[in-house]
N, C-alpha and C positions, 0 to 999 in steps of 0.2 A: 367454533367460537374464537373470535379474534382476541389477541392478547391486549392488555392495557398498554397504552402508549407512554413511553418514558422518553423525555426530551433531553438530548445532549447537544452542547455547542459543537459545531462541526467546522473544521477548516479545510476547504477544498484545495487551495493552491492553484497556481496558474495553469498547469498542464491538464488538470481535470476539467478545465473549462474550454480546452482546445483539442489537442490531439488524443487525450485520454478521456474524452467525454463519455465513452462507453463504460469506463470504469466507474465513474460517478453515477451514471444512470442506473446501472445494474446494482450498485451498492445501496443506493437510496431505496430502491424497490425492495431489495432483500431485507434491509433493516426494518422497513415498515411492516413487512410480513411477520417479523419477529417481535413486533411491539416496540421498536426503537425509531424515534424520529430524530434525524440529524438536522439540527437547525443551523443554517449557515450563518457564520459571523457577519454582522453588518460591517461594511467599510473595511473588509480585510485587505491586506496587501501582500505582496510576495514575501515569503519567509526569509529571503536572503540567499536561497538556493543551497549554499553550503555553509558549514560551520567553520569560522575562521580559527586557525590554530595559533595565531599570533596573540600573545598574552595581552598586549595593550591595544588591540584592534576592537575597541568597544563599539565604535560607530557601525561596524558590520553586524552587530547584534541588535541594533535598534529596531529593525524591521520585525524581527521575531517577537521582541518584547511588546511592541505595539499591538500585535495580534493577541497576545496574552491579556492585555488590558481590555480588549473587546470582550473577552470571556467574563471578566469582572463586571463590565457594564451590562451584559446580558443577564447575569444573575441579579444585579441591582434593579433592573427594569422588569424582572419577572418573566423574561423570555424562556429561561431554563432554570432548573434547580440543581444543576451539576457544575462543579468546578473542573471536571475532567473534560479536556478538549480532545475530541476524536479526530484523527487524521486517516487518510487513505494512502496518499503518496508516501512511499518509503523515504524519499529524500526530504520531504517536508517534515515528516515525523522525526527523522534524525536531527535535522537542524533545529526545529522548535524545542525538542526535548533537551538537546545538549545546551542550548542557550538558557533554557529554563533552569537546568541544574547549575549552570555557571553563576547566574545571578542570585540564586537561592543560597549558594555556598559562599558567595562573596558580597556581603552587604555594601561594601565600598563601590564595587562595580555597579550594583543596582542603583545606588544613590546617584552616581554619575549619569547613568542612562536616564533615570527619572528627571534629573535636573535638565538634561538636554531636551527632553520632550516636555517642556514646561507648559505647553498648551493641553497636554493630556493629563488624565488622572494618574497618580503614581501607581506603578505596579506593586502590588503587595506580596507577591511571591506565593500566592495561594492557589495557583492553577496547576493541575497535573496533565501532562500530555500523554495520550495513549493512542495506540493503533486500533483500528476497527477489529482486527483479528483478536486483540486482547479482550475486547468487549464481547465478541462471540464466545470466547473461551469461558467467560464468566457465566454464560447461560447454563441452565439445567441441561445435562448431557442429552436428554431426549428432545429438548425444545426445537432444535434444528430438524432432526429426523421427523418429528411430528408434522412439520410443514411441507415435507417433500411430497409432491404429486407424481413426479416422473423420476424415479431413482436412476442414477447413472450406472446402473448395473452393467458390468462388462467393460466399462471404460477404464483403461489403465492410464493414470496420470502421474506425472512426476512434479512434485512441488519444487519451485526454485525460489531461493531466498535472496541471493546476492549478498551484498555487504551491509547495507545500511539498517536493516532490521535486527541484525545480530551483533553488530560491533559499533563502538566499543561495548564491553560487557555491561557497564553501568547503564547503558541505553537500550541494549538489546531486549527483545521481547521473548526470547527463548534461549535454550542452550546453544551457544554458537558452534559447537562441534556436532551436536545431534538434535537439530530443531525438528519439532513435530507438530507445531501449532497449525500450519496450513493443512498438513496431512490429516489431522483429526477432523477438520471441517469438511474436507473432501470425502473422507470416509463416512461422515454423518449423512451426506447426500447420496451415498451409494456407490461411489467410485472406488476402484482398486488403486491404492496408493503405492507408487514405486519410489523407494528411497535410493539415492545414490550419492556418492561422495562429492559429486560436482554440483550439488544443489546450493552450495555456499561459496562457490568460486566466482570471482568478479567477472562480469561480462565485458569489461573494457570501459565502461562508463563513458565519459566525454571524449575518449580517444576516437569515438565514432565520428567526430567532427573533422579530425585531421589525419587519421590513420585507419581507414576502413579495413584494410587488410589485417591489421593487428587485432581488431575487434572480431573480424570474421574467423580468425584462427581460434580465438578464445570461445566464440560462440559454437564453432564446430566441436570443440572438446566437450562443452556442456551438453549440447544436443545429442551428439553421437553416443555419449556414454548413457544418457537417459534411454535412447532407442535400443542400445545393446542390452539394457536391463528389462526391455519389454514395454516401455512407455509409448503410448499413442498420442500423448499431448503433454505440453509443458504448462505449468500454472504459476503465475507470479502476482506480486502486488506492487511492483515498481514500474512506473511508466517508462523510465529510461531503460530498464532491463527489458521490458516488453518490446520496446523499439528495437534494441540491439538483437534480441533473440528472434524476433519476428521479421522485421524489415531487412536485416542484414543477411538473411538466408540466401538472397541472390548472390551476394559476394562470396558466401561460403561455397556455393556450387561452382563458381568460377575457379576457385582454388582446389576444391575437392569435387570433381565431376560426378563421382558415384554417390554423393550425399543425397539422401531423400528428404524432402521437406517434411516438417512436423508442425502441427498447429500450436500456437501459443495463446493462452487465454489468461484473463484476470480471474482470480478465484471466485469473484462475485458473478462473473458471467456464467460459470458452471452452476453456481448456486441458483441463479435465475432460471436456468434450464430446468433444474430439479424442482424448483418451486412452481413450475408450470407457467412461467411468464412467456409472453409472445416475443417476437423478434425485436420489437421496438425497445423493450426493456433489457433484452440480452445484449443488444448492441454489437452485433458481429460485423457490421459493415466495414469498420476500419481494419479488421483483422486480415492479414495477407492470405491466410489459408483457413477455411472453415469447411472441414470435410463433413458433409451432411450425413453420410452413412454412419459416422461415429456417433453423432448427436442423436440420430434416430434410434 
């Protein structure tokens, strides 16, 4: 019996339409399997990529607020019945949520931004930004397990969080020192979850643009510690982390010749495998390493 469909406004962001398309495809399929329809925001724009830490840099927050206005419009037009905006990309989540908190807590800043966007409806501050993982956490504990057709029995996976889903504390979706939200989802689809202290260490972020060797050293620490604890794969929800952890393994081997590669997946890709979806919805083509013997 298929579950009733509940519609949520959904913000994809730029990367999920390009290099992280496999993240979006697998997530949308898994959501539908669980009775969740992620309805893409009409006319969305880039979130601004990062949250500006300069107090008077309000213009940097306009892009994020404009997306929040789209959620109001979707509710007004009957496209959704939820003021909670669902995100997948960790960076988009962090940026949108921090901007949302900023304007909610400072009416003067909100008024200035609304006045600047005089051709848009005013943002009323009534939207909540959440990550897809938070939505999954709200489900009945057995809801995910009941949809599993091919449990990931015997697969040892290490969740990797990075920075943006856990920090700062008022934005984070879990305990920044001991996060378990990804692990709970992976356990629900049958995987053995390997926890280690490096799951919340920064991967190097945009240093990958100008200092590949610095990122490679950070990535080596993250991956090698997970391997030492017995992990056979790394799981994340951040496209930038996924790129650094996956694509930079070539640079890791140049510095550490004895390093053995390890696959890096989005958590939704492994959910898709467990739900019995085909290769088109699991989206493994962009992954640098897909060990078929593990997934079989």
